[in-house]
Structures are given as C-alpha cells and as structure tokens.
C-alpha positions in Angstrom: -0.2 0.3 0.2 1.6 3.4 -0.6 2.7 5.6 2.1 1.0 9.2 2.5 3.2 11.7 3.6 1.8 15.5 5.4 3.6 17.9 6.5 2.3 19.2 10.4 3.6 22.7 11.6 3.1 22.6 15.4 3.7 26.0 16.8 4.0 26.6 20.4 4.8 29.9 22.8 8.0 28.6 23.7 8.9 26.7 20.1 7.9 25.1 17.3 8.2 22.4 14.6 7.6 21.2 11.4 6.8 17.6 11.5 6.8 14.7 8.5 3.7 12.4 9.1 3.9 8.9 7.5 0.3 7.0 6.8 1.2 3.4 5.7 -2.1 2.4 6.3 -1.9 0.5 9.6 0.1 2.6 11.4 1.2 6.4 11.7 4.3 7.7 12.4 6.1 11.1 12.6 9.3 12.5 13.0 11.0 16.2 13.2 12.5 17.5 10.3 12.8 20.8 12.0 12.9 22.1 15.6 13.0 25.6 16.9 12.9 28.2 19.5 10.1 30.7 19.8 9.3 33.0 22.2 8.0 36.9 23.1 10.8 39.5 22.3 10.3 42.9 24.7 10.3 46.0 22.3 9.6 49.6 23.9 7.9 47.8 27.0 5.5 45.2 25.0 6.1 41.6 24.0 6.0 40.4 20.4 5.9 37.2 18.4 8.9 37.4 15.5 6.0 35.8 13.0 8.2 36.6 10.0 11.3 34.2 11.9 8.3 31.3 12.8 7.9 31.7 8.6 11.3 31.1 7.9 11.4 28.2 10.1 8.8 26.8 8.5 10.3 27.0 5.2 13.7 25.8 6.7 11.8 22.3 7.7 10.0 22.4 4.0 13.1 22.8 2.5 14.9 20.2 4.4 12.4 17.8 3.5 13.0 18.4 -0.3 16.6 18.8 -0.1 16.2 14.9 1.1 14.6 13.7 -2.0 11.6 13.6 0.1 8.4 11.8 -1.1 5.5 14.1 -2.5 3.3 15.5 0.3 -0.2 15.0 0.0 -1.4 18.1 2.7 0.5 20.7 4.7 -1.5 22.5 8.3 -0.6 24.6 10.9 -1.4 24.7 14.4 -0.8 27.3 17.3 -1.6 28.7 20.6 -4.9 30.2 20.6 -6.1 34.3 20.9 -3.2 35.9 19.4 -3.4 37.9 16.2 -1.8 39.7 13.2 -3.5 42.5 11.2 -3.3 42.8 7.4 -4.3 46.1 5.7 -6.5 46.7 2.9 -3.6 45.3 0.6 -3.1 42.0 2.4 0.2 43.2 4.0 0.9 42.4 7.9 0.8 46.1 9.8 3.2 45.2 12.8 4.5 42.0 14.7 1.9 40.5 16.7 2.0 41.2 20.5 2.1 38.7 22.7 -0.7 37.3 24.9 1.2 38.0 28.3 2.0 41.2 27.4 1.1 43.9 30.0 -1.6 46.0 27.8 -4.3 44.3 29.1 -3.9 44.1 33.1 -6.7 45.5 34.5 -8.7 45.5 31.7 -11.4 42.5 32.4 -12.6 45.4 35.1 -12.7 47.9 32.1 -14.7 45.6 30.3 -17.3 44.3 32.7 -18.6 47.7 33.2 -19.0 48.3 29.8 -20.7 44.9 29.4 -21.5 42.8 32.2 -19.2 39.4 32.1 -22.8 37.3 32.4 -23.7 38.7 29.0 -20.4 37.7 27.5 -20.3 34.2 29.0 -24.0 33.8 27.9 -23.0 34.5 24.7 -19.4 32.7 24.2 -19.0 30.3 26.4 -15.5 31.4 27.3 -13.8 31.4 30.6 -12.8 34.9 31.5 -8.3 35.4 31.1 -7.7 38.8 30.2 -5.1 37.9 27.3 -8.4 37.0 25.6 -8.7 38.4 21.9 -11.5 40.4 22.8 -9.5 42.0 25.6 -7.0 42.6 23.6 -8.5 44.4 20.7 -10.2 46.2 23.4 -6.8 47.7 24.8 -6.3 48.9 21.1 -9.6 50.9 20.7 -9.2 52.2 24.4 -5.8 53.1 23.4 -7.1 54.6 20.3 -4.4 52.3 18.6 -3.8 53.2 14.8 -3.4 49.8 13.7 -7.1 49.1 14.5 -8.3 51.8 12.4 -6.0 50.5 9.4 -7.0 46.9 9.7 -8.5 45.2 6.9 -8.5 41.7 8.5 -8.0 40.0 11.6 -6.0 36.3 11.2 -4.8 34.5 14.2 -1.6 32.8 13.8 -2.3 29.8 12.2 -4.5 31.7 9.8 -2.2 33.9 9.2 0.5 31.5 7.8 -2.3 29.4 6.1 -2.8 32.6 4.6 0.7 33.1 3.3 0.7 29.8 2.4 -2.5 29.8 0.1 -3.5 33.1 -0.5 -6.9 32.6 1.4 -7.8 34.1 4.7 -10.0 32.5 6.4 -10.3 31.8 10.5 -10.9 28.0 11.7 -13.1 27.7 14.2 -11.6 26.0 17.0 -9.4 28.9 17.3 -12.0 31.2 16.6 -13.3 30.0 19.8 -10.7 30.7 22.1 -11.3 34.9 21.3 -14.0 35.5 23.4 -15.9 36.8 19.7 -17.5 33.8 18.9 -20.9 32.7 19.4 -20.8 29.4 21.0 -24.4 28.5 20.0 -24.5 29.5 16.1 -21.0 29.4 15.8 -20.7 32.3 14.3 -18.9 35.9 15.3 -20.5 37.7 18.0 -20.7 40.7 16.1 -23.6 42.1 18.5 -21.4 41.7 21.3 -18.4 43.1 19.5 -20.6 46.1 18.9 -21.3 47.1 22.3 -17.6 47.0 22.8 -17.1 49.4 20.0 -14.9 47.0 18.2 -14.7 46.5 14.1 -16.4 43.3 13.2 -15.2 44.2 9.6 -12.1 42.8 10.0 -13.3 39.3 10.8 -12.8 36.8 7.9 -15.4 34.3 7.5 -15.5 31.1 9.8 -14.7 27.6 8.9 -14.6 24.2 9.9 -11.8 21.9 10.9 -10.8 20.1 7.5 -11.2 22.6 5.1 -9.0 22.8 2.3 -8.2 26.1 1.3 -6.3 25.6 -1.8 -2.9 24.4 -3.3 0.1 25.5 -1.7 1.3 29.0 -3.5 3.6 28.3 -6.4 6.3 30.8 -4.8 6.7 29.2 -1.6 6.9 25.7 -3.4 9.8 27.5 -5.8 11.5 28.8 -2.7 11.4 25.2 -0.8 11.7 22.9 -3.6 8.4 21.2 -3.7 7.6 20.5 -7.1 4.0 19.8 -6.9 2.1 21.7 -4.5 0.3 19.8 -1.8 -3.1 21.3 -0.1 -3.1 23.6 2.4 -5.7 22.1 4.8 -6.4 24.0 8.0 -7.1 21.2 10.6 -8.2 21.7 14.1 -5.3 24.8 14.2 -5.6 25.3 18.0 -2.8 23.0 19.4 -5.4 21.2 22.3 -8.2 20.9 19.5 -5.3 19.0 17.6 -3.9 17.1 20.7 -7.3 15.9 21.6 -8.6 14.8 18.4 -5.6 12.1 18.7 -6.3 11.0 22.1 -7.3 6.9 22.3 -10.6 5.6 23.9 -11.5 9.1 24.5 -15.4 9.3 26.0 -18.1 10.5 28.0 -15.7 8.9 31.1 -12.6 10.2 30.1 -11.5 13.3 31.2 -7.7 14.9 29.3 -5.0 16.9 30.2 -3.2 18.2 27.1 0.3 19.0 29.2 2.4 21.4 28.6 3.4 25.1 29.1 -0.4 25.4 29.9 -2.7 22.2 31.4 -5.9 22.3 29.2 -8.0 19.6 31.5 -11.4 19.1 30.4 -13.8 16.6 28.4 -14.9 16.2 24.9 -18.7 16.7 24.8 -21.7 18.0 22.6 -22.8 21.0 23.6 -22.2 24.1 25.5 -22.3 24.6 28.9 -23.3 28.2 29.9 -25.3 27.3 33.3 -24.3 30.0 35.9 -22.5 27.2 37.8 -19.9 27.2 34.7 -19.4 31.0 34.7 -19.1 30.7 38.8 -15.7 28.5 38.1 -15.0 29.9 35.0 -14.8 27.4 32.7 -14.9 27.3 29.0 -16.6 26.2 26.1 -14.0 26.1 23.1 -14.5 24.2 19.4 -13.3 20.6 18.5 -13.5 18.7 16.2 -16.9 16.9 14.3 -19.0 19.7 16.0 -17.7 19.0 19.7 -17.3 21.0 22.5 -14.2 21.0 24.6 -15.3 22.2 28.2 -12.0 22.9 29.7 -10.3 25.2 32.5 -7.1 26.8 31.3 -4.4 25.8 34.0 -1.3 27.4 34.2 0.8 24.2 33.5 4.3 23.6 33.2 5.0 27.1 32.5 6.1 27.6 35.8 9.1 24.9 35.6 10.0 25.9 32.7 10.7 29.7 33.7 12.4 28.5 37.0 14.8 26.3 34.6 15.4 28.9 32.6 15.9 31.9 35.8 18.4 29.1 37.1 20.0 29.0 33.6 20.8 32.4 33.6 22.4 32.1 37.1 24.5 29.6 36.2 22.7 26.3 37.6 22.0 24.4 34.4 19.4 21.1 35.3 18.7 18.7 33.0 14.8 17.7 33.1 15.9 14.4 34.8 18.2 16.0 37.5 15.2 18.5 38.4 12.9 15.6 38.9 15.7 13.7 40.7 15.9 16.5 43.1 12.1 16.8 43.2 11.9 12.9 44.0 14.6 13.8 47.2 12.4 16.6 48.6 9.8 16.2 51.4 6.3 15.8 50.4 4.2 18.5 50.9 6.2 21.2 52.0 5.1 24.4 50.3 1.8 24.0 48.1 0.5 27.3 45.8 -1.9 28.1 43.7 -0.1 27.5 39.8 -2.9 30.0 38.6 -2.5 33.0 41.0 -1.9 36.0 38.7 1.6 36.3 40.2 2.5 33.7 37.8 1.6 34.7 34.8 4.9 36.3 33.4 6.8 37.4 36.5 10.4 38.3 35.7 12.1 35.9 38.2 9.5 32.7 38.7 11.8 31.4 41.8 11.1 34.2 43.7 7.5 34.9 42.8 6.8 31.0 44.2 8.9 31.9 47.3 7.2 35.3 48.2 4.1 33.7 47.2 4.6 31.6 50.0 6.5 34.3 52.1 3.1 36.4 51.9 0.4 33.2 52.8 2.8 31.8 55.9 3.8 29.0 53.6 6.9 27.1 53.9 9.4 29.2 51.7 10.6 26.6 49.3 14.5 26.2 49.2 16.8 25.5 46.7 15.5 24.2 43.3 14.4 20.2 44.3 11.8 21.8 46.6 10.6 24.5 44.6 10.2 21.8 41.6 8.4 19.6 44.3 6.0 22.6 45.2 5.4 23.2 41.7 4.6 19.3 40.6 2.1 18.6 44.0 0.7 21.8 43.4 -0.2 21.3 39.9 -2.0 17.7 40.9 -3.8 19.2 43.8 -5.1 21.9 41.0 -6.2 18.7 38.7 -8.1 17.6 41.4 -10.1 20.8 42.1 -10.9 21.2 38.3 -12.1 17.3 37.8 -14.2 17.1 41.1 -16.0 20.6 39.4 -16.2 18.8 35.9 -17.8 16.1 37.7 -20.3 18.5 38.8 -21.0 20.1 35.6 -21.7 17.3 33.2 -23.3 14.8 36.0 -21.0 11.9 34.2 -19.2 9.1 36.5 -15.4 10.0 35.4 -13.4 6.9 35.5 -9.8 7.8 33.9 -7.0 10.8 33.0 -6.0 10.5 30.0 -2.5 12.5 29.5 -0.9 13.8 26.6 1.6 16.4 25.2 4.9 16.9 26.0 3.9 16.8 30.0 3.0 13.3 29.6 6.9 12.5 29.8 6.8 13.7 33.3 6.5 10.7 35.0 6.7 12.4 38.6 4.0 14.9 38.0 1.7 11.5 36.4 2.3 10.0 39.1 1.2 12.7 41.9 -1.7 13.7 39.1 -2.7 9.7 39.6 -2.3 9.8 43.6 -4.3 13.1 44.2 -7.3 12.2 42.0 -7.6 8.7 42.6 -7.5 7.7 39.4 -5.7 5.9 36.8 -3.8 7.9 34.5 -3.0 6.8 31.0 0.2 8.9 29.2 0.9 9.0 25.2 0.8 9.8 23.0 3.7 12.9 23.5 2.9 14.0 19.9 -0.4 14.1 20.6 -0.8 18.1 18.6 1.5 17.0 15.6 -0.5 13.6 15.2 -3.8 15.5 16.1 -2.5 17.4 13.1 -1.7 14.6 10.5 -4.9 12.8 11.3 -7.6 15.6 10.2 -5.2 15.9 7.3 -5.6 11.9 6.4 -9.2 12.6 7.2 -9.5 15.5 4.8 -7.9 13.9 2.0 -9.8 10.4 2.8 -6.5 8.4 3.5 -8.5 6.9 7.0 -12.2 7.1 7.0 -13.4 8.7 10.4 -12.4 10.1 13.6 -13.0 7.0 15.8 -10.7 4.9 13.3 -7.8 7.1 13.4 -7.8 7.3 16.9 -7.7 3.7 16.9 -5.0 3.9 14.5 -3.0 6.2 16.9 -3.3 3.5 20.1 -1.8 1.0 18.2 0.8 3.6 16.9 2.0 4.7 20.5 0.8 2.5 22.8 0.5 4.6 26.8 1.9 4.3 29.9 -0.8 3.4 32.6 -0.5 4.8 36.0 -2.4 3.4 39.1 -3.3 5.5 42.1 -1.8 4.5 45.2 -4.3 3.6 48.2 -3.2 6.0 50.6 -5.9 9.0 50.5 -5.5 10.5 53.5 -2.5 12.6 53.1 -3.9 14.2 49.3 -7.1 14.6 50.7 -5.5 16.5 53.7 -3.5 18.6 51.2 -6.6 19.2 49.1 -8.4 21.0 51.8 -5.2 22.7 52.3 -5.1 23.7 48.7 -8.7 25.0 48.5 -8.0 27.7 51.4 -5.3 29.1 48.7 -6.0 32.4 47.1 
C-alpha cells in the first residue's frame, strides 16, 4: 500500500517544529524535520512574536524535506496557541509583528470591560472563560488606547490562519481557534458581532469562519519554488488550535474520560456535544471551545509547566543548568507537601523571576518557603496535581458524568513524577501518551480530509495501535492527598 506523507507545522509559545507524518495503511508515524525556539521578544515595553522568523523556520523545514529527496506531500497544515493575531492592511500586508498574549497591555482590563458589558452577557454569548489575554480584551486595549493599527486594519487573522494565508493566499479563520477569542457565539458558531458592537470593536476585520478539515487551496507556487517542492500540496486548515488538534489524537476518549493536554499550559477538560453555559460554569470560569466534528471542549486553562520552564530558565541564567531528569530527581528527594501554591495565581502569569515569585507567594501567605530547586520543583508539581483534582471535581459537577480515567497527552505526559502525583491526587488511573498528540492530531485531520482515513474513531484506534500508552494506577493511601486538598482549597 502506498505511504501518504503530510507536513504538520506545530507552533507553541516556547518552540515550534515542522513534523513529517506518514500513514502506511496500518500505522501513523511522525518525525521532526526541524525544531526551533520561539518566545516573545520585548520591544519598547511590549512583547511581540517574531512571526517572520517563524515563517522562515517553517520554510526551512519544508526545504529540508525536499533536499533529502522526500516523497510528494499529500497535505500541509498549521496549528498553534490561541488568542493572538496579526492585522492586515487593505493590500493584505501585515501591519506589525503580533503582540504576545502575556503583554501587559491587558492588565486590569477585565474590570473595565465588565463596566461596559456585564460579564454574564459575555459568557452567555461566548461560553468562554475570562482571561485577560483573550483576543476580545486585546482588541479592547487597542481601541481604548486609540491604536492606529486597529483603524488601519482590513483583516484580523489568528496565528495559524496568518501562516495559512501566506501559504495559500486565502484569508479565513478556523473554528477551533476562533472559539478561543471570546468573540464567537458558542451556539451559532458565528462571530458575535452584536457583542463586539457593544465594545465598539470593528467586526468588519473578521474573515469568514471555516470548520476543521477545510482545504484552503494549493500551496502557492512562490512557496513551492522557494522550498523546492515540485508538486503543490493542499493547504488544509485542520483543528488549528493546538489543544483541539491534541484532543483529536487521544485514543479511547469518551464521556467517562478527562483529558489533560500538558505543556506550557495544562488544558484539562472533557469532549462533549453541546456547550455548558450555566451559572455554575460561569461561576467557576470554565470554557467551551470548539472541537473537531462539531464537539465542544469543556475545559479549564491551568498554568501548567510554564512555572517549571520559567524556573529552569532563571536557574540557567544564574549558571545552574539542570536537565529535566536532574530536576525531577531533586524533586523526588525533597520532602512531600512542604509547600503548596495556587499555580493559577495572577503573580505567576509573567513574573521576571519565577523562583522568586514562588518564594514571595509562600512568604506572603504564611507557607513554608521552598529553598533550592528540588523543593521548588516539588512544590510546583504537587500543586499542579492538586489543581487537577479540583478541576476534576468541578467537571463531575458540571456534566454529571461518572469519570473513571485521566488521559494525559503532550510533552508533559513524559513527566513521570507529575503523572504519579496526578494519579494519587485524583485517585484515578492516568493513561499517559501520546507525547506528540498535537502533531499527530494535525496529521490525523489531514488524513481524514484527504480521505486516507475514513473517520475519527478509526483514526484514534490507529493512533492507539501506533503509540501504546503508559498506565499509572493510583496508590491506595488517600489520607495525605485529601489533607493537602483541603489545604489547597484555602489558597488565593
């Protein structure tokens, strides 16, 4: 049977990669063509993405495939983080480098937004959790600041849609990523223009919304010429939000499973049929994002391994260059439950020095201050596991479903210590893997779009056969974790 080859461009907030996916009729495999660092760049007090650098890295990855005499490509698709965007002028040119969601321009903006439009109205329309960096508030900050770019803009494209536009010449916004903006009506799945009017945000810049699995057109000849591709593959808008792609690749995901897409963020939730916009969901600030095949991702954003990544970065600047394995070993040797924090506290969103921020939080709230990398890492991991437990309990309440399994995918699924803490804190088996769920979901949706794989259920079975998971059963001693859960719930 012939082998189909797909290019999956997976962009994260800390790094990106171009992956080559293969479907041989029985198994899916992937390999990295290129990996590259990504991160916000400070310029005049603001944080921006080097989007042209990202574009160059993508083309380098394609070029590497062709330089090796690679097989023809059956499709190419991009996924990325949500909420951030680029603005185009009337000629289709990018007005400026996109601003990073961690920029301080939206600090304190939620209160100003709610003074203009009540939060209940926003949630009832969009079903999206309130986070100050949602696209809605980024645009509101531009309007309130009289940013001339907003007045000049002809189109707004989210990050993967911008790359797809440069690839295909077609400017559209894909549904799964559009749903993260807090500007989409979660019932009609169209732009919430009436809501935007109340904020005096121009809706004419918003392109048509397309569903995951839409073929935008062939890769432009200019891109083919530059990268050496002899045949133009279709540019496919899959589930362009990275979590949407990752969830598409989770084997055995059903109404009794909770997923955690674990990376810089931990996205924890369930795949359901209809959005939950109840007062209870609003009270706990849950979100209803779009998924593949018309599903809804009822989930909670949790700070995730961002805290650990930032600690490691700061320690490296101080000359303490730890491998991930060394940090986990130090954490394993540190006392259990010495320090517990709320990883979602606002002070951890973007501090200059994460280890110091953690220590100051502990000192402020009369918690034992962790000393040294091992104690700080253990504090982060135990706190994340306890946060997962509180979100798990809320998902049970919101859906009424019996939950018997936690399925963890993404880079964080390799963290065996966190997986162990999660199983014990939640008293449920953890099924870990696949690690490359986002790239696999990207490839899977392309294969579904081209007809190489018949349906999502078949695709998930194929991934399970191609990437056997690791299963971690919980320990039977519940008392210690239950005591810490009560302690955790008191934290601000």
